[in-house]
N, C-alpha and C positions, 0 to 999 in steps of 0.2 A: 586379580581382585574379584571379578565377577564370579569365578568358580568358588571362591571363599564365601561370598555372600549366599550363593545358592546352596552350598553345603550346610551352612548354618540353618537355612530354612528347612532343608530336608531332615536335619537332626531334630528340629523342633517338631516336625510331623511324626518322626519315629517315636517321640515321647508321648504321642497320643493327642496332641493339640489339633484343633480344627484348622483347616486351611483358611487363611485370611484373604478376602477378596477386595479388589479395587475394580469397580465397573465404570468404564467410560461410556458416554452417551447412554446413560442408564434409563432415560425416560422415566416413567412412573415406577418402574421396578419389576417388570415381568420376569426378566432373567434372574434378578436378585432374589425374587420370591422363590423360584424353583431351586436355586443354589442354596438358599437358606434352609429350605425344607430338606435338602440333601445333606445338611450338616456343615455347611460352610459358614464362616463368620464374616459379616458384612462390615468392613472397616472404613471404606471410603467409596464415594461415587462422584461422578462429574456429569452434569446435565445443564445445558444452557437455556432450556425452556423453563421460565419461572414457575409456571403452573405445574408442569411435570415434576420439577424439583420439589415443589411443595407437597405433591402427592407422595413422593418418595419418603419425605420426612414424616408425613402423616402415618405411614404404614410400617416404617422401620425405625426402631429406637436408635438414637445417636450413640456412638461409642462413649465409654466412660470418660468424663471430663470434657466432653464436647456439648455445648448447649444447642438446643434445638434450632435456634436462629442461624447459627453457622452451618448446621447440618442441612438446613433447607435452602441455603444460598444457591442460586443458579451460577454455574461456572462454565466457561467456554474452554474446551480442551486445548484450543490453539493458544489462548492467552494465559491459561492456568497451567503451569508446569507441574510435574510430579512433586518437585521440591516445594513449590508454592502450596500445593494441596496438603502435603505432610505438615508444613508449618502451620497452616490454617486449622488443621485438626489436632494440633498439639502432639504430633507423632515425631519421634526422634529424627528419622530421616526416611526418605522415600524408599531407598534401596533395602532397608530392613523391615519395612512395615507391612508389605503385602506379599503373599505367596502366589496368588492367582490373579491374573489380569484378564478381565472380560470386557467385551465391547459389542454392542449392537450398533455398528456404524451406520450413519444416515444412508438411506438407500435411494433417495430421490434422483440422484444423478445416474444411478445404475439401472433402476427399474424402467421398463419400457414405457409404462404409463407416466412415470415421472419425466422421462426424456421428452415425451410428447408434449407435456405441459410446459416444460422449459422452452421447447421449440415454439409453441404457440404464443408464449409471453414475450419472447425476445425476437422471434422471427429468424433466429440463427439455427441452422440445422446442426451445428456443432456446439450448441450451448451447453450440453451435458458434459462435454470434455472440459469446458472452462469453469464449470461450477466448482467453487471451493470445497464443497462437501465431497467431491470425488477424490480429493487428495488427503482426506483425513486419515486414511490408512497409513500414510507416511508419518503423520503425527503419532499414531498408535505405536509405530516402530520406535519412535523416539522415547515414548513412555517405557517400552520394553527395556531399552538400554539403561534408563534411569531406575526402574523398579527391580530389574533382574528377577522376574517371576520364575517359579519352577513349572508353571502350567499356564496355558492361555486358552481362551475361547473367543472366537469371533463369529458373529451372525450377520448375514446379509441376504439380499435377494439372489436367486440363481443367475440373474443377468450380469452380476459382477464377474462371472466367468468369461463374458464376452462384451467387454467394454470397448466398443469400437475396434474389435478384433484382438484386444489385449486381455489375457487371463490374469486378473489382479491377484487372486488367491495364490496362483503359482509364483508370482513375484514375491508376495509376502513370505511364502514358504522358503524360497531361495534365500531371502534375506535372513530369515530365522535360522536356516541351516548354518549360515556363516557366523551366527551369534551363539551357536552351540545347542540348538534345539532339534528335536525330531518332530516332524509335522505331517499332518494329513488333513484333507478336506473332503466333504461329500455333500450330497443333498439329502435332507430329511423332510418327510411330510408329517405334519402335526397329527393328522388323522390316524397314523400308524402308532401313535403314542398316547391315545386316550383323549385327545382333544377333538371336540365335535366340529371340526373345521378342516377343510382340505387346503392346508397352507404349506407350500413348498418353500424351504429356505436352505441356503448354504450355511454349513457350519465348518469351522476350521479349529482344530485342536493341536496344541503344541506342548511338548514336555521337555524338560531339561535332559540333555543327552545322557548324562551320567546315570539316569534311571534305567537305561537300556530298553526303553519302550518305543514302539512305533504306534502312535495313537490309532485306536479303532473307535467305533461308534455303537451306541446301544441298539440291541435287537428290538424290532417292533413288538409291541404288546397287543396290537389290534390289526385286523385285516380290513382293507377297504379297496373298492374298485374305483380307481381314479378316472374321471372323464378323459376323453381322448385329448382334449386341449392341454392337459397337464403333461401327457407324453410328448406332445409336439413342442411344448415349452422346454421340456428337458432336453430334447434333441438339439434345439437351438443353443441352449446354455452350454451343453457339453461339447459343442463343435470345436472349441479351442483347447480341449484337454490334450497335452502333448502325447504323442504316440509312444515316446520313450522317456524314462526318467521322471514321470509325473508323480506328484504327491497326492493325486486323486485316489480316494478309497472307494471301492465299489459301493453303490447305494444299497443299504440294508433292505432286504425284501422280507415281507411278512410270511410266516409259515402258513400252511393250510389248516392247522389245527387251532388257530387263534380265534378269539371272539371277534365279532364284527365291530366295526367302528361305531363310536357313540353318535347317535342320530340327533337331529335337532329337537324332535319331540321329547326324547329322553332328557335332553339338556335343559329345556325351557318350560315344560308343562306345569311345574309347580309354582311358577312365578305369577304375580298378580295379573288378573284380567284387566286390561286397560281400554277404557272407552270414553274417558273424559274429553279427549281431543275432539270428538264429534258430538257428544251429549252436552258437555259443559266446558267449552274451550277456556273460559275464564279460570277455571280450576287448574287446567293444565298450564296456563300462562303464569299462574302464581306459584306453582309447585317448584321447589328447589331440588337440586340434585341430591341433597342430604336428607330429604324427607323420606321417612320410613312408611312402607305399606306392608300389610300382613301377607304372608304367603297364601297362595290360592289353596294349597292342600299340604297337609303334613303326613298324609297316608300314602302308602304304595309308591314311595319315592324311588326313582331310579338310583342305581348305585352312583351314577355321576352326580345327580342332584344332591344326594346325601354327602358326597365328598366335598362339593362346593359349599355346603352349609357347615361342615364339621372340620374344615381345614384348621390344623392346629395354629393357634394364635389369631385366627380370623373367623372363629365359629360364630354363627348366628342362631337364634332360636325361633322367634315367631315372625320376624319381619326383616326386610332389607331395603336399601335405598336405590336411587338411580332410575326411577320410573318416569323418565321424560322422553317424549317423542316430538317430532316436528309437526307443526300445525300448517297443513296445506289442504284446506277443505276441497279444492278442485279435484284432488286425487283420491279422496276416500271412496267414492263410488267406484272408481276404477279398481282400486285394491279389492273391493268386495267381490267384484265379478271375475277377477283373474283366477285362473286355476293354478295349483301349485306347480312350480317349475316354469311358469310363463315368464317371458321377458318383455323388453320394451316394445318391439314390433307388435306383439299381441296386445299390450296395454294401449298402444295408440289406436288399434282397431276398435277396442272397447270404448275409448274416449270418443271416437267418431260416431259410434252407435249411440252413446249418451247424448252427444251433440244433436244428432238427428231427432232423438226423442224430445229434447228440450225445444227445438225449433217447432216441432209439431204441436207443442202445448200453447204456442202463441197464435193468436188470431187478431188481425191477419198475420200470416207467416212473414217474418222479416225478409226483405229482399237481400239476395246474396251480395255481400260487399258493403251493405249499409252499416251504419254505426251500431244499430241494434244487433245485427247479425254478427258483427265482429266482437261485440261485448259478450254475447252468448257463447261464441266459439272460444274466446279467451277463458271463460269460466269453466270450460269443459275439457279442452284439448291442450296437452303439454306442447311446448314449442320445439322439442328436440328432434333432430333429424335421425330417423331410425337407422340410416346408413352409417352415421358416425357414432351413434350411441346404442348399439344393439344390446349391450349388457348393462345399460344404465339402470334399468329396473329388473328385478328378479324376485319371484315369490319363492320363499324357502320351501324345500321339499322336506316334510317332517320325518320321513323315514331314512334320510341320508344326512351325512355331515354337511355343514354349511360350506358355501364358497368362501374364498379368502376375504377377511376383513381388511380394509385399507385405512390409511391415515386420513383419507378424504371422506370417511364415513359420515362425519357431521354434515357435509354438503351433499354427498352422493349416497345417502343412507337408503335410497330406494333400491340399491343393489341388494338389500336384505329386507324384503317385505315379509311381515309375519304371515305364516301359513293359514292362521285362523281367520277366515273371511268375516266373521262376526266382529272382529276387532278392527278391521279395515285400516291398517297402519303399517308403518315400518317398525323395525325392532327398537326397543328402548335401550338406554345406556347400560342398564343392568343386564339385559339380554345379550348385548354385544360382549359385555364382560364375561358372561357365562360361556359364550361361544369361543372366547379366547382363553378360557379356563382360569380366570381370576375368581377366587373364592368370594362368597357374598359379603364377607366382612371387610373386604378390601375397599378403601375409600378413595375417591377421585376428587381432587381440588378443582375449582373453577365451575363453569356453567356447562350446559349440555354439549355444545360443540367441542369444548375443550376435553370433556370426558371421552367423547367418541374418538377424538384425535389421539389421545393418550393410549386408548385401547388398541386402535388400529396400528399404532407404531410399535407396540410392545411385542416382546418374545412371549409366546404362550407359556405360562408358568409350568404346566405339566410337562411340556417338552423340555424346558430347562431343568426340571427335576430329573427326568430320565437321563439327560446328559450329565448332570451333576453326580448322580449316583454312579453312573458308569465311570466317570473320571475318578471319583474317589475309590472305586473298586480297583481300577488299574494302578493308581498310585499306591494303594494299600498292598497290593500283590508285589509291586516292585520294591517297596520298602521292606516287606517281610523277606523277600528273596535276598535283599542286600544284608539284612541282619543275619540271616542264616549263613550266607557266604562269609561274613566277617567272623561269626562264631566258629565255623569250621576252620578258617585260617588260623584263628587263635589257638584252637585245640591242636592243630597240626604242628604249630610252633612249640 
């Protein structure tokens, strides 16, 4: 029965129809945006965060016959089955409705930073093992059996390769082998694919075995020198790759003749100059995420900035939205004095210098430990331990790609301080979106922190576009070869 279902889908693609995608844990739609730009049809999505689901509906039209309200509904992939979703979207049946199944499964239980947070909240060293999100890949496999896709894409953090000593992608591949698929997984860094961010992620691709394909991955389009920390993280993540019979595909390496990675300055320089947070904080407090501000310049745009402005279906002309930043007056002077590339230990040194200067302004000088002394110190010096939070603050280097954006960006956005000291601030929501390769016309529902969270959780659209184009290319070649073989067999008969 499953072979009959998949053959019908392959025949549909042979006739030139676009592959139909169902994305699980879609978030606001970073992967969907890239796949759509690569020629895929977005037929269904499942996302349990109401704000992210609303963003998805804001940016992607609902299928014919499905009203926007149903399209924007948050759905939990555990509670909502493939059959439930198909019925809700007026599709005949789940098994015939979708050709491609994609998922950016939640990474909190797998990522080391997420494991640390779970440990601190629960006091349990093994809390990550018991987190329900760590088992969602099994629910994904249930969707596979219900949907019978001809291709699949899974994205997650590299640490999913070493989940307490267990290689989960290898387990997924072994299960998919038994279901009639050919599978591969590898690590891809977004900076190698035109994204101005050094973001390392695991990707798994699977194809129906009848296609005769072993999945491969797109070649890099840009070259970048990754910091040593990334190589160390790779080594840890790859520790549990089986020595024999592995489904791991060698990590694609950039060639020597490729253009350099897109740098932060090229990505952000045309966006508005923001100073309201220290000049007129009331204006910043009143500003909405949807409020439009004019571009800083329309001349001498980088190729990347032009691409973010002109993305088909999301093009902008004179202005864009998302120009919100956090209001923390204590830290503006520290931002101004930090050099590019400086981190929290240096920021703390600067704060101590500012504190000493403020004390010297008072006559008589407050006694150490007095209430006045404590109040002045609190207004100047952040309370974080530099031993525990060495990377909590970081000032962007304009000539390099950014560090990884995280889902905690709304709370820990000092990890991305704007390099322009005159602006003395962290990045805005729109600047975070640019670093994640969301086009300027892409809209985010909710307030500032929700916008940051959606962006940090997303798959970079440009990376998803590279994967989508590669997947379509491999499918197209296999279908063409199959047509040719069938024609030759008919002629021989």
